[in-house]
A tleap script that builds the chain and sets N, CA, C and O, in Angstrom:
source leaprc.protein.ff14SB
mol = sequence {
  NMET THR PRO TRP GLN TRP ARG ILE GLY PHE
  GLU TYR PRO GLY PHE LEU ALA LEU LEU VAL
  VAL ILE PRO PHE LEU TRP TRP LEU SER ARG
  LYS SER LEU ALA GLY LEU GLY PRO TYR ARG
  LYS ALA ILE ALA LEU THR LEU ARG SER LEU
  VAL ALA LEU LEU ILE ILE ALA ALA LEU ALA
  GLY VAL HIE TRP VAL TRP THR SER ASP ARG
  VAL THR VAL ILE TYR LEU LEU ASP GLN SER
  ASP SER ILE PRO ASN ALA LYS ARG GLN LEU
  MET LEU LYS PHE ALA ILE ALA SER ALA LYS
  GLU HIE ARG GLN ALA ASN ARG GLN ASP ARG
  ALA GLY LEU ILE VAL PHE GLY ARG GLU ALA
  SER ILE GLU PHE PRO PRO MET ASP ASP SER
  LEU PRO PRO VAL GLU ARG CLEU
}
set mol.1.N position { -8.381 168.111 -80.309 }
set mol.1.CA position { -7.894 166.844 -80.467 }
set mol.1.C position { -7.455 166.629 -81.728 }
set mol.1.O position { -7.965 167.243 -82.665 }
set mol.2.N position { -6.543 165.810 -81.894 }
set mol.2.CA position { -6.192 165.501 -83.097 }
set mol.2.C position { -6.880 163.929 -83.531 }
set mol.2.O position { -7.269 162.930 -82.927 }
set mol.3.N position { -6.775 164.347 -84.820 }
set mol.3.CA position { -7.607 162.818 -85.156 }
set mol.3.C position { -6.769 161.520 -85.368 }
set mol.3.O position { -7.265 160.445 -85.705 }
set mol.4.N position { -5.406 161.743 -85.127 }
set mol.4.CA position { -4.609 160.608 -85.333 }
set mol.4.C position { -3.951 160.481 -83.651 }
set mol.4.O position { -3.733 161.378 -82.837 }
set mol.5.N position { -3.783 159.212 -83.560 }
set mol.5.CA position { -2.911 159.012 -82.094 }
set mol.5.C position { -2.038 157.588 -82.341 }
set mol.5.O position { -2.376 156.668 -83.085 }
set mol.6.N position { -0.797 157.663 -81.496 }
set mol.6.CA position { 0.020 156.452 -82.000 }
set mol.6.C position { 0.643 156.380 -80.452 }
set mol.6.O position { 0.707 157.276 -79.611 }
set mol.7.N position { 1.109 154.890 -80.375 }
set mol.7.CA position { 1.478 154.334 -79.193 }
set mol.7.C position { 2.199 153.123 -79.925 }
set mol.7.O position { 1.967 152.741 -81.072 }
set mol.8.N position { 3.110 152.604 -79.041 }
set mol.8.CA position { 3.881 151.742 -79.457 }
set mol.8.C position { 3.055 150.074 -78.591 }
set mol.8.O position { 2.386 149.807 -77.592 }
set mol.9.N position { 3.550 149.498 -79.541 }
set mol.9.CA position { 2.882 148.266 -78.995 }
set mol.9.C position { 3.642 146.752 -79.497 }
set mol.9.O position { 4.455 146.755 -80.421 }
set mol.10.N position { 3.355 145.792 -78.940 }
set mol.10.CA position { 4.155 144.454 -78.881 }
set mol.10.C position { 3.364 143.215 -79.459 }
set mol.10.O position { 2.235 142.905 -79.079 }
set mol.11.N position { 4.010 142.618 -80.319 }
set mol.11.CA position { 3.366 141.289 -80.841 }
set mol.11.C position { 3.438 140.240 -79.806 }
set mol.11.O position { 2.540 139.400 -79.729 }
set mol.12.N position { 4.584 140.233 -78.898 }
set mol.12.CA position { 5.190 139.227 -77.936 }
set mol.12.C position { 5.760 139.870 -76.767 }
set mol.12.O position { 6.975 139.852 -76.571 }
set mol.13.N position { 4.865 140.491 -75.908 }
set mol.13.CA position { 5.259 141.217 -74.792 }
set mol.13.C position { 5.364 140.450 -73.808 }
set mol.13.O position { 5.059 140.953 -72.727 }
set mol.14.N position { 5.809 139.032 -73.811 }
set mol.14.CA position { 6.367 138.414 -72.824 }
set mol.14.C position { 7.802 138.219 -73.043 }
set mol.14.O position { 8.298 137.712 -72.037 }
set mol.15.N position { 8.838 138.467 -74.163 }
set mol.15.CA position { 9.780 138.635 -74.376 }
set mol.15.C position { 10.306 140.027 -73.606 }
set mol.15.O position { 11.531 140.144 -73.601 }
set mol.16.N position { 9.775 140.778 -73.149 }
set mol.16.CA position { 10.185 141.928 -72.392 }
set mol.16.C position { 10.468 141.386 -71.466 }
set mol.16.O position { 11.509 142.012 -71.268 }
set mol.17.N position { 10.412 140.475 -70.404 }
set mol.17.CA position { 11.015 139.871 -69.356 }
set mol.17.C position { 12.399 139.535 -69.620 }
set mol.17.O position { 13.017 139.133 -68.635 }
set mol.18.N position { 13.129 139.613 -70.879 }
set mol.18.CA position { 14.540 139.903 -71.008 }
set mol.18.C position { 15.111 140.966 -70.433 }
set mol.18.O position { 16.317 140.996 -70.189 }
set mol.19.N position { 14.242 142.000 -70.145 }
set mol.19.CA position { 15.213 142.950 -69.833 }
set mol.19.C position { 15.491 142.985 -68.694 }
set mol.19.O position { 15.801 144.092 -68.253 }
set mol.20.N position { 15.497 141.964 -67.879 }
set mol.20.CA position { 15.955 141.761 -66.108 }
set mol.20.C position { 17.573 141.175 -66.892 }
set mol.20.O position { 18.438 140.787 -66.108 }
set mol.21.N position { 17.836 141.153 -68.188 }
set mol.21.CA position { 19.395 140.529 -68.293 }
set mol.21.C position { 20.366 141.642 -68.272 }
set mol.21.O position { 21.561 141.567 -67.987 }
set mol.22.N position { 19.456 143.033 -68.730 }
set mol.22.CA position { 20.470 144.224 -68.755 }
set mol.22.C position { 21.385 144.262 -67.690 }
set mol.22.O position { 22.592 144.061 -67.819 }
set mol.23.N position { 20.616 144.604 -66.287 }
set mol.23.CA position { 21.611 144.779 -65.175 }
set mol.23.C position { 22.808 143.797 -65.059 }
set mol.23.O position { 23.974 144.141 -64.863 }
set mol.24.N position { 22.218 142.134 -65.253 }
set mol.24.CA position { 23.242 141.114 -65.362 }
set mol.24.C position { 24.446 141.376 -66.376 }
set mol.24.O position { 25.627 141.282 -66.039 }
set mol.25.N position { 24.109 141.639 -67.368 }
set mol.25.CA position { 25.101 142.459 -68.270 }
set mol.25.C position { 26.019 143.628 -67.620 }
set mol.25.O position { 27.202 143.625 -67.961 }
set mol.26.N position { 25.688 144.388 -66.933 }
set mol.26.CA position { 26.188 145.472 -66.458 }
set mol.26.C position { 27.416 144.819 -65.584 }
set mol.26.O position { 28.609 145.098 -65.708 }
set mol.27.N position { 26.858 143.925 -64.714 }
set mol.27.CA position { 27.315 143.516 -63.340 }
set mol.27.C position { 28.507 142.479 -63.587 }
set mol.27.O position { 29.384 142.364 -62.731 }
set mol.28.N position { 28.537 141.609 -64.946 }
set mol.28.CA position { 29.344 140.723 -65.274 }
set mol.28.C position { 30.575 141.550 -66.696 }
set mol.28.O position { 31.626 141.102 -67.154 }
set mol.29.N position { 30.116 142.354 -66.894 }
set mol.29.CA position { 30.939 143.534 -67.812 }
set mol.29.C position { 31.923 144.058 -66.632 }
set mol.29.O position { 33.139 144.157 -66.795 }
set mol.30.N position { 31.424 144.299 -65.732 }
set mol.30.CA position { 33.047 145.172 -64.812 }
set mol.30.C position { 34.190 144.471 -64.943 }
set mol.30.O position { 35.132 144.984 -65.547 }
set mol.31.N position { 34.278 143.378 -64.479 }
set mol.31.CA position { 35.654 142.879 -64.693 }
set mol.31.C position { 36.401 142.832 -65.886 }
set mol.31.O position { 37.614 143.037 -65.934 }
set mol.32.N position { 35.490 142.489 -67.106 }
set mol.32.CA position { 36.231 142.715 -68.491 }
set mol.32.C position { 36.323 143.794 -68.909 }
set mol.32.O position { 37.029 143.949 -69.905 }
set mol.33.N position { 35.801 144.687 -68.448 }
set mol.33.CA position { 36.031 146.241 -68.970 }
set mol.33.C position { 36.758 146.985 -67.723 }
set mol.33.O position { 37.126 148.153 -67.843 }
set mol.34.N position { 36.888 146.485 -66.897 }
set mol.34.CA position { 38.225 146.746 -65.835 }
set mol.34.C position { 39.299 148.095 -66.364 }
set mol.34.O position { 39.441 149.247 -65.954 }
set mol.35.N position { 40.022 147.198 -67.608 }
set mol.35.CA position { 41.216 148.019 -68.227 }
set mol.35.C position { 40.957 149.487 -68.797 }
set mol.35.O position { 41.799 150.378 -68.910 }
set mol.36.N position { 39.781 149.534 -69.088 }
set mol.36.CA position { 39.239 151.131 -69.849 }
set mol.36.C position { 39.372 151.899 -68.774 }
set mol.36.O position { 39.575 151.624 -67.591 }
set mol.37.N position { 39.193 153.164 -69.496 }
set mol.37.CA position { 38.989 154.185 -68.531 }
set mol.37.C position { 37.506 154.512 -68.121 }
set mol.37.O position { 36.553 153.895 -68.596 }
set mol.38.N position { 37.405 155.336 -67.376 }
set mol.38.CA position { 35.638 155.710 -67.118 }
set mol.38.C position { 34.716 156.003 -67.996 }
set mol.38.O position { 33.555 155.596 -67.957 }
set mol.39.N position { 35.322 156.909 -69.043 }
set mol.39.CA position { 34.162 157.468 -70.045 }
set mol.39.C position { 34.481 156.156 -71.238 }
set mol.39.O position { 33.491 155.775 -71.863 }
set mol.40.N position { 35.460 155.662 -71.464 }
set mol.40.CA position { 35.388 154.477 -72.583 }
set mol.40.C position { 34.350 153.323 -71.605 }
set mol.40.O position { 33.359 152.795 -72.109 }
set mol.41.N position { 34.666 153.135 -70.556 }
set mol.41.CA position { 33.703 151.946 -69.909 }
set mol.41.C position { 32.376 152.505 -69.803 }
set mol.41.O position { 31.624 151.541 -69.657 }
set mol.42.N position { 31.797 153.436 -69.803 }
set mol.42.CA position { 30.650 154.018 -69.606 }
set mol.42.C position { 30.104 153.861 -70.992 }
set mol.42.O position { 28.973 153.402 -71.151 }
set mol.43.N position { 30.904 154.243 -72.064 }
set mol.43.CA position { 30.441 153.989 -73.578 }
set mol.43.C position { 30.206 152.708 -73.811 }
set mol.43.O position { 29.112 152.515 -74.342 }
set mol.44.N position { 30.883 151.701 -73.591 }
set mol.44.CA position { 30.988 150.464 -74.156 }
set mol.44.C position { 29.563 149.729 -73.240 }
set mol.44.O position { 28.693 149.059 -73.796 }
set mol.45.N position { 29.595 150.055 -71.706 }
set mol.45.CA position { 28.383 149.528 -71.041 }
set mol.45.C position { 26.925 149.884 -71.902 }
set mol.45.O position { 25.921 149.174 -71.961 }
set mol.46.N position { 27.162 151.258 -72.561 }
set mol.46.CA position { 25.728 151.901 -72.838 }
set mol.46.C position { 25.498 151.041 -74.402 }
set mol.46.O position { 24.465 150.578 -74.884 }
set mol.47.N position { 26.641 151.054 -74.833 }
set mol.47.CA position { 26.609 150.222 -76.615 }
set mol.47.C position { 25.912 148.735 -76.134 }
set mol.47.O position { 24.985 148.214 -76.755 }
set mol.48.N position { 26.441 148.244 -75.099 }
set mol.48.CA position { 26.021 146.725 -75.026 }
set mol.48.C position { 24.585 146.581 -74.943 }
set mol.48.O position { 23.916 145.790 -75.608 }
set mol.49.N position { 24.017 147.675 -73.794 }
set mol.49.CA position { 22.800 147.822 -73.302 }
set mol.49.C position { 22.052 148.056 -74.328 }
set mol.49.O position { 20.976 147.490 -74.524 }
set mol.50.N position { 22.474 148.766 -74.943 }
set mol.50.CA position { 21.652 149.564 -76.312 }
set mol.50.C position { 21.435 148.364 -77.587 }
set mol.50.O position { 20.512 148.333 -78.401 }
set mol.51.N position { 22.356 147.607 -77.493 }
set mol.51.CA position { 22.129 146.459 -78.568 }
set mol.51.C position { 21.428 145.380 -77.842 }
set mol.51.O position { 20.626 144.837 -78.601 }
set mol.52.N position { 21.430 144.900 -76.740 }
set mol.52.CA position { 20.647 144.199 -75.811 }
set mol.52.C position { 19.111 144.479 -75.803 }
set mol.52.O position { 18.244 143.609 -75.878 }
set mol.53.N position { 18.887 145.942 -75.690 }
set mol.53.CA position { 17.372 146.253 -76.104 }
set mol.53.C position { 17.259 146.449 -77.208 }
set mol.53.O position { 16.062 146.736 -77.201 }
set mol.54.N position { 17.532 146.526 -78.148 }
set mol.54.CA position { 17.099 146.128 -79.678 }
set mol.54.C position { 16.876 144.639 -79.864 }
set mol.54.O position { 15.787 144.240 -80.277 }
set mol.55.N position { 17.599 144.026 -79.652 }
set mol.55.CA position { 17.507 142.889 -79.807 }
set mol.55.C position { 16.301 141.955 -78.964 }
set mol.55.O position { 15.786 140.942 -79.438 }
set mol.56.N position { 15.989 142.522 -77.652 }
set mol.56.CA position { 14.711 142.160 -77.164 }
set mol.56.C position { 13.835 142.804 -77.710 }
set mol.56.O position { 13.016 142.040 -78.221 }
set mol.57.N position { 13.542 144.089 -77.893 }
set mol.57.CA position { 12.391 144.911 -78.798 }
set mol.57.C position { 12.082 144.011 -80.331 }
set mol.57.O position { 11.004 143.793 -80.884 }
set mol.58.N position { 13.214 143.685 -80.659 }
set mol.58.CA position { 12.910 142.596 -82.387 }
set mol.58.C position { 12.308 141.302 -81.476 }
set mol.58.O position { 11.297 140.802 -81.968 }
set mol.59.N position { 12.700 140.799 -80.444 }
set mol.59.CA position { 12.120 139.280 -80.151 }
set mol.59.C position { 10.546 139.577 -79.667 }
set mol.59.O position { 9.695 138.688 -79.648 }
set mol.60.N position { 10.323 140.790 -79.329 }
set mol.60.CA position { 9.220 141.277 -78.793 }
set mol.60.C position { 8.400 141.967 -79.814 }
set mol.60.O position { 7.318 142.432 -79.457 }
set mol.61.N position { 8.725 142.069 -80.842 }
set mol.61.CA position { 8.085 142.448 -81.764 }
set mol.61.C position { 7.442 143.801 -81.681 }
set mol.61.O position { 6.221 143.952 -81.719 }
set mol.62.N position { 8.118 144.563 -81.591 }
set mol.62.CA position { 7.358 145.772 -81.292 }
set mol.62.C position { 7.542 146.690 -82.717 }
set mol.62.O position { 8.383 146.708 -83.616 }
set mol.63.N position { 6.058 147.583 -82.368 }
set mol.63.CA position { 5.668 148.308 -83.773 }
set mol.63.C position { 4.809 149.489 -83.320 }
set mol.63.O position { 4.121 149.475 -82.299 }
set mol.64.N position { 4.903 150.413 -84.089 }
set mol.64.CA position { 4.138 151.914 -83.817 }
set mol.64.C position { 2.562 151.360 -84.388 }
set mol.64.O position { 2.184 150.859 -85.447 }
set mol.65.N position { 1.884 151.730 -83.109 }
set mol.65.CA position { 0.458 151.762 -83.559 }
set mol.65.C position { -0.545 152.744 -83.920 }
set mol.65.O position { -1.039 153.464 -83.053 }
set mol.66.N position { -0.822 152.811 -84.926 }
set mol.66.CA position { -1.419 154.434 -85.450 }
set mol.66.C position { -2.739 154.107 -85.403 }
set mol.66.O position { -3.152 153.097 -85.973 }
set mol.67.N position { -3.732 155.127 -84.552 }
set mol.67.CA position { -5.298 154.607 -84.385 }
set mol.67.C position { -5.760 156.281 -84.712 }
set mol.67.O position { -5.089 157.305 -84.589 }
set mol.68.N position { -6.966 156.119 -85.105 }
set mol.68.CA position { -7.813 157.121 -86.136 }
set mol.68.C position { -9.139 157.153 -85.436 }
set mol.68.O position { -9.640 156.057 -85.185 }
set mol.69.N position { -9.689 158.075 -85.135 }
set mol.69.CA position { -11.345 158.088 -84.770 }
set mol.69.C position { -11.892 158.591 -86.426 }
set mol.69.O position { -13.025 159.044 -86.583 }
set mol.70.N position { -11.285 158.493 -87.144 }
set mol.70.CA position { -12.037 158.941 -88.473 }
set mol.70.C position { -12.352 157.136 -89.191 }
set mol.70.O position { -11.690 156.102 -89.102 }
set mol.71.N position { -13.860 157.510 -89.977 }
set mol.71.CA position { -14.301 156.560 -90.540 }
set mol.71.C position { -14.606 156.770 -92.072 }
set mol.71.O position { -15.471 157.597 -92.359 }
set mol.72.N position { -14.044 156.172 -92.949 }
set mol.72.CA position { -14.704 155.689 -94.093 }
set mol.72.C position { -15.364 154.518 -94.530 }
set mol.72.O position { -14.971 153.416 -94.147 }
set mol.73.N position { -16.311 154.640 -95.281 }
set mol.73.CA position { -17.673 153.993 -95.740 }
set mol.73.C position { -17.678 153.892 -97.031 }
set mol.73.O position { -18.019 154.917 -97.619 }
set mol.74.N position { -17.378 152.883 -97.743 }
set mol.74.CA position { -17.965 152.634 -99.138 }
set mol.74.C position { -19.000 152.094 -99.367 }
set mol.74.O position { -19.256 151.120 -98.658 }
set mol.75.N position { -19.849 152.432 -100.265 }
set mol.75.CA position { -21.496 151.793 -100.433 }
set mol.75.C position { -21.431 151.415 -101.836 }
set mol.75.O position { -21.250 152.195 -102.771 }
set mol.76.N position { -21.662 149.610 -101.941 }
set mol.76.CA position { -21.601 148.902 -102.927 }
set mol.76.C position { -23.081 148.849 -103.121 }
set mol.76.O position { -24.002 148.665 -102.325 }
set mol.77.N position { -23.041 149.086 -104.545 }
set mol.77.CA position { -24.198 149.219 -105.384 }
set mol.77.C position { -24.152 148.015 -106.231 }
set mol.77.O position { -23.184 147.716 -106.931 }
set mol.78.N position { -25.466 147.201 -106.117 }
set mol.78.CA position { -25.860 146.260 -107.032 }
set mol.78.C position { -26.091 147.004 -108.209 }
set mol.78.O position { -26.718 147.969 -107.773 }
set mol.79.N position { -25.978 147.161 -109.426 }
set mol.79.CA position { -26.594 147.709 -110.219 }
set mol.79.C position { -26.869 146.698 -111.589 }
set mol.79.O position { -26.934 147.177 -112.720 }
set mol.80.N position { -27.024 145.191 -111.306 }
set mol.80.CA position { -27.284 144.725 -112.422 }
set mol.80.C position { -28.665 144.697 -112.962 }
set mol.80.O position { -29.518 145.260 -112.275 }
set mol.81.N position { -29.097 144.043 -114.264 }
set mol.81.CA position { -30.187 143.883 -114.653 }
set mol.81.C position { -30.871 143.341 -114.123 }
set mol.81.O position { -32.058 143.611 -114.303 }
set mol.82.N position { -30.512 142.301 -113.197 }
set mol.82.CA position { -31.409 141.144 -112.382 }
set mol.82.C position { -32.164 142.051 -111.559 }
set mol.82.O position { -33.223 141.520 -111.224 }
set mol.83.N position { -32.009 143.364 -111.047 }
set mol.83.CA position { -32.709 144.130 -109.932 }
set mol.83.C position { -33.717 145.418 -110.960 }
set mol.83.O position { -33.273 146.205 -111.796 }
set mol.84.N position { -34.863 145.267 -110.594 }
set mol.84.CA position { -35.746 146.105 -111.078 }
set mol.84.C position { -34.885 147.964 -110.929 }
set mol.84.O position { -34.183 148.410 -110.022 }
set mol.85.N position { -35.306 148.559 -112.105 }
set mol.85.CA position { -34.673 150.155 -111.749 }
set mol.85.C position { -35.279 151.041 -110.780 }
set mol.85.O position { -34.845 152.157 -110.493 }
set mol.86.N position { -36.390 150.443 -110.251 }
set mol.86.CA position { -37.049 151.371 -109.278 }
set mol.86.C position { -35.999 151.096 -107.924 }
set mol.86.O position { -35.424 152.029 -107.363 }
set mol.87.N position { -35.888 149.981 -107.597 }
set mol.87.CA position { -34.836 149.312 -106.633 }
set mol.87.C position { -33.352 149.750 -106.416 }
set mol.87.O position { -32.756 149.984 -105.365 }
set mol.88.N position { -32.877 149.798 -107.869 }
set mol.88.CA position { -31.568 150.536 -107.928 }
set mol.88.C position { -31.695 151.734 -107.736 }
set mol.88.O position { -30.736 152.122 -107.069 }
set mol.89.N position { -32.820 153.046 -108.119 }
set mol.89.CA position { -32.813 154.066 -107.660 }
set mol.89.C position { -33.089 154.713 -106.118 }
set mol.89.O position { -32.941 155.814 -105.588 }
set mol.90.N position { -33.663 153.149 -105.647 }
set mol.90.CA position { -33.909 153.423 -104.218 }
set mol.90.C position { -32.852 153.285 -103.553 }
set mol.90.O position { -32.475 154.194 -102.815 }
set mol.91.N position { -32.184 152.165 -103.674 }
set mol.91.CA position { -30.518 151.976 -103.045 }
set mol.91.C position { -29.565 153.025 -103.264 }
set mol.91.O position { -28.745 153.357 -102.408 }
set mol.92.N position { -29.669 153.603 -104.506 }
set mol.92.CA position { -28.796 155.001 -104.895 }
set mol.92.C position { -29.218 155.991 -103.878 }
set mol.92.O position { -28.401 156.584 -103.174 }
set mol.93.N position { -30.496 156.165 -103.806 }
set mol.93.CA position { -31.190 157.325 -103.023 }
set mol.93.C position { -30.621 157.068 -101.415 }
set mol.93.O position { -30.218 157.966 -100.676 }
set mol.94.N position { -30.697 155.570 -101.061 }
set mol.94.CA position { -30.238 155.524 -99.575 }
set mol.94.C position { -29.017 155.775 -99.240 }
set mol.94.O position { -28.625 156.403 -98.257 }
set mol.95.N position { -28.179 155.090 -100.379 }
set mol.95.CA position { -26.671 155.635 -99.854 }
set mol.95.C position { -26.188 156.927 -99.740 }
set mol.95.O position { -25.298 157.289 -98.970 }
set mol.96.N position { -26.931 157.760 -100.699 }
set mol.96.CA position { -26.583 159.334 -100.861 }
set mol.96.C position { -27.117 159.546 -99.291 }
set mol.96.O position { -26.382 160.105 -98.477 }
set mol.97.N position { -28.221 159.143 -98.983 }
set mol.97.CA position { -28.857 160.138 -97.550 }
set mol.97.C position { -27.927 159.440 -96.682 }
set mol.97.O position { -27.309 160.279 -96.027 }
set mol.98.N position { -27.602 158.371 -96.430 }
set mol.98.CA position { -27.107 157.535 -95.670 }
set mol.98.C position { -25.563 158.370 -95.231 }
set mol.98.O position { -25.144 158.402 -94.073 }
set mol.99.N position { -25.023 158.860 -96.135 }
set mol.99.CA position { -23.861 159.178 -96.064 }
set mol.99.C position { -24.062 160.540 -95.855 }
set mol.99.O position { -23.177 161.121 -95.227 }
set mol.100.N position { -24.976 161.151 -96.217 }
set mol.100.CA position { -24.905 162.732 -95.517 }
set mol.100.C position { -25.461 162.834 -94.007 }
set mol.100.O position { -25.096 163.500 -93.038 }
set mol.101.N position { -26.618 161.790 -94.231 }
set mol.101.CA position { -26.593 161.626 -92.094 }
set mol.101.C position { -25.846 161.545 -91.466 }
set mol.101.O position { -25.648 162.435 -90.639 }
set mol.102.N position { -24.851 160.157 -91.559 }
set mol.102.CA position { -24.238 159.884 -90.858 }
set mol.102.C position { -22.578 160.449 -90.858 }
set mol.102.O position { -21.975 160.419 -89.785 }
set mol.103.N position { -22.078 160.813 -91.747 }
set mol.103.CA position { -20.783 161.629 -92.108 }
set mol.103.C position { -20.339 162.595 -91.095 }
set mol.103.O position { -20.828 163.720 -91.196 }
set mol.104.N position { -19.412 162.357 -90.024 }
set mol.104.CA position { -19.217 163.516 -89.364 }
set mol.104.C position { -18.089 164.579 -89.654 }
set mol.104.O position { -17.087 164.285 -89.002 }
set mol.105.N position { -17.919 165.702 -90.405 }
set mol.105.CA position { -17.088 166.429 -90.761 }
set mol.105.C position { -16.261 167.056 -89.553 }
set mol.105.O position { -15.207 167.599 -89.885 }
set mol.106.N position { -16.503 167.057 -88.544 }
set mol.106.CA position { -15.398 167.424 -87.442 }
set mol.106.C position { -14.376 165.976 -87.267 }
set mol.106.O position { -13.226 166.115 -86.852 }
set mol.107.N position { -14.758 165.015 -87.517 }
set mol.107.CA position { -14.040 163.898 -87.570 }
set mol.107.C position { -13.339 163.528 -88.713 }
set mol.107.O position { -12.480 162.647 -88.751 }
set mol.108.N position { -13.782 164.331 -89.803 }
set mol.108.CA position { -13.152 164.103 -91.081 }
set mol.108.C position { -13.427 162.587 -91.932 }
set mol.108.O position { -12.670 161.990 -92.697 }
set mol.109.N position { -14.671 162.275 -91.517 }
set mol.109.CA position { -15.165 161.094 -91.870 }
set mol.109.C position { -15.447 161.154 -93.530 }
set mol.109.O position { -15.718 162.198 -94.124 }
set mol.110.N position { -15.377 160.369 -93.903 }
set mol.110.CA position { -15.262 160.140 -95.698 }
set mol.110.C position { -15.971 158.907 -96.140 }
set mol.110.O position { -15.999 157.859 -95.496 }
set mol.111.N position { -16.527 159.112 -97.258 }
set mol.111.CA position { -17.609 158.393 -97.920 }
set mol.111.C position { -17.507 157.859 -99.366 }
set mol.111.O position { -17.195 158.824 -100.065 }
set mol.112.N position { -17.615 156.896 -100.022 }
set mol.112.CA position { -17.566 156.468 -101.361 }
set mol.112.C position { -18.617 155.649 -102.202 }
set mol.112.O position { -19.636 155.120 -101.758 }
set mol.113.N position { -18.272 155.648 -103.202 }
set mol.113.CA position { -19.780 154.581 -103.788 }
set mol.113.C position { -18.971 153.670 -105.166 }
set mol.113.O position { -18.234 154.139 -106.032 }
set mol.114.N position { -19.300 152.629 -105.029 }
set mol.114.CA position { -18.795 151.442 -105.950 }
set mol.114.C position { -20.065 150.783 -106.402 }
set mol.114.O position { -21.024 150.323 -105.781 }
set mol.115.N position { -19.767 150.883 -107.702 }
set mol.115.CA position { -21.050 150.368 -107.895 }
set mol.115.C position { -20.813 149.041 -109.284 }
set mol.115.O position { -20.065 149.211 -110.246 }
set mol.116.N position { -21.469 148.060 -109.093 }
set mol.116.CA position { -21.223 146.817 -109.801 }
set mol.116.C position { -22.247 146.237 -110.392 }
set mol.116.O position { -23.350 146.287 -109.848 }
set mol.117.N position { -22.087 145.643 -111.502 }
set mol.117.CA position { -23.160 144.746 -112.141 }
set mol.117.C position { -22.168 143.646 -113.025 }
set mol.117.O position { -21.417 142.793 -112.552 }
set mol.118.N position { -22.391 143.919 -114.261 }
set mol.118.CA position { -21.507 143.067 -115.164 }
set mol.118.C position { -19.927 143.544 -114.693 }
set mol.118.O position { -19.166 142.612 -114.431 }
set mol.119.N position { -19.375 144.971 -114.568 }
set mol.119.CA position { -18.203 145.213 -114.280 }
set mol.119.C position { -18.151 146.373 -113.309 }
set mol.119.O position { -18.709 147.462 -113.445 }
set mol.120.N position { -17.427 145.983 -112.356 }
set mol.120.CA position { -17.301 147.286 -111.241 }
set mol.120.C position { -16.610 148.649 -111.484 }
set mol.120.O position { -15.496 148.763 -111.995 }
set mol.121.N position { -17.287 149.536 -111.120 }
set mol.121.CA position { -16.468 151.105 -111.555 }
set mol.121.C position { -16.815 151.817 -110.329 }
set mol.121.O position { -17.945 151.812 -109.841 }
set mol.122.N position { -15.858 152.399 -109.873 }
set mol.122.CA position { -15.829 153.492 -108.700 }
set mol.122.C position { -16.173 154.642 -109.194 }
set mol.122.O position { -15.429 155.329 -109.894 }
set mol.123.N position { -17.580 155.002 -108.795 }
set mol.123.CA position { -18.706 156.602 -109.312 }
set mol.123.C position { -17.908 157.244 -108.492 }
set mol.123.O position { -17.017 157.832 -109.104 }
set mol.124.N position { -17.859 157.408 -106.983 }
set mol.124.CA position { -16.942 158.254 -105.932 }
set mol.124.C position { -16.049 157.688 -105.386 }
set mol.124.O position { -16.363 156.659 -104.788 }
set mol.125.N position { -14.831 158.047 -105.368 }
set mol.125.CA position { -13.685 157.724 -104.444 }
set mol.125.C position { -14.357 158.312 -103.231 }
set mol.125.O position { -15.258 159.149 -103.176 }
set mol.126.N position { -13.615 157.587 -102.127 }
set mol.126.CA position { -13.914 158.260 -100.522 }
set mol.126.C position { -13.512 159.557 -100.879 }
set mol.126.O position { -12.444 159.856 -101.413 }
set mol.127.N position { -14.548 160.413 -100.512 }
set mol.127.CA position { -14.058 162.037 -100.293 }
set mol.127.C position { -14.635 162.694 -99.027 }
set mol.127.O position { -15.599 162.229 -98.419 }
set mol.128.N position { -14.036 163.704 -98.710 }
set mol.128.CA position { -14.437 164.216 -97.411 }
set mol.128.C position { -15.993 164.756 -97.551 }
set mol.128.O position { -16.721 164.700 -96.560 }
set mol.129.N position { -16.462 165.254 -98.740 }
set mol.129.CA position { -17.611 166.129 -98.867 }
set mol.129.C position { -18.668 164.869 -98.696 }
set mol.129.O position { -18.340 163.682 -98.707 }
set mol.130.N position { -19.847 165.323 -98.555 }
set mol.130.CA position { -21.529 164.278 -98.652 }
set mol.130.C position { -21.005 163.671 -100.206 }
set mol.130.O position { -20.160 164.216 -100.916 }
set mol.131.N position { -21.596 162.657 -100.453 }
set mol.131.CA position { -21.986 162.084 -101.951 }
set mol.131.C position { -22.927 163.128 -102.791 }
set mol.131.O position { -24.018 163.496 -102.353 }
set mol.132.N position { -22.480 163.493 -103.837 }
set mol.132.CA position { -23.579 164.327 -104.300 }
set mol.132.C position { -24.672 163.660 -105.238 }
set mol.132.O position { -24.614 162.753 -106.069 }
set mol.133.N position { -25.560 164.370 -104.832 }
set mol.133.CA position { -27.126 163.664 -105.006 }
set mol.133.C position { -27.036 163.164 -106.840 }
set mol.133.O position { -26.867 163.900 -107.813 }
set mol.134.N position { -27.176 162.022 -106.804 }
set mol.134.CA position { -27.451 161.896 -108.313 }
set mol.134.C position { -28.436 161.060 -108.549 }
set mol.134.O position { -28.810 160.264 -107.688 }
set mol.135.N position { -28.994 161.136 -109.781 }
set mol.135.CA position { -30.465 160.704 -110.097 }
set mol.135.C position { -30.104 159.210 -110.802 }
set mol.135.O position { -30.516 158.133 -110.371 }
set mol.136.N position { -29.331 159.375 -111.862 }
set mol.136.CA position { -28.967 157.972 -112.215 }
set mol.136.C position { -27.440 157.963 -112.600 }
set mol.136.O position { -26.874 159.031 -112.836 }
set mol.137.N position { -26.746 156.715 -112.666 }
set mol.137.CA position { -25.374 155.872 -112.733 }
set mol.137.C position { -25.028 155.553 -114.385 }
set mol.137.O position { -24.020 154.917 -114.694 }
savepdb mol mol.pdb
quit
C-alpha cells in the first residue's frame, strides 16, 4: 500500500452536465466540415471536442486531489515563567511519551515540538523518528 493516493476532483461538478454539448458539436459540424477529407475532418472534430472538453473542465474546476494516511503532529509547549517548572517538565515528558506511543512508523507518521514563552522556537522539526528524550529545553 502506498502512503499517497490521488484522484480527480471538481469544484463545481454541475458544469459537467455541459458534456452533452460535445455530441451536438459533432452533429452541427458535419455540414461545415463537409469539404474536408476524412482525416482532416476527424482531426478537426477531435480538436474541437478537446477544446470544448478543456473549457468544460475549467468551468467545473478540475483539480488533482492527493490524499495520504500519514499524520504529522506538532506539540506546542508553553514554557513561559508563569508556569511552574515542575509543570513545564511534566508537559515536556507528556509530549515525548505521547509521540512515542501514538506514532506509527509503518504509516510514516511524524512528530515535532515547538516551544514558546516570550519567543517561539522550533526545538524539533517534524521528524520520522520519535522525539528524543530531553530533560530540559
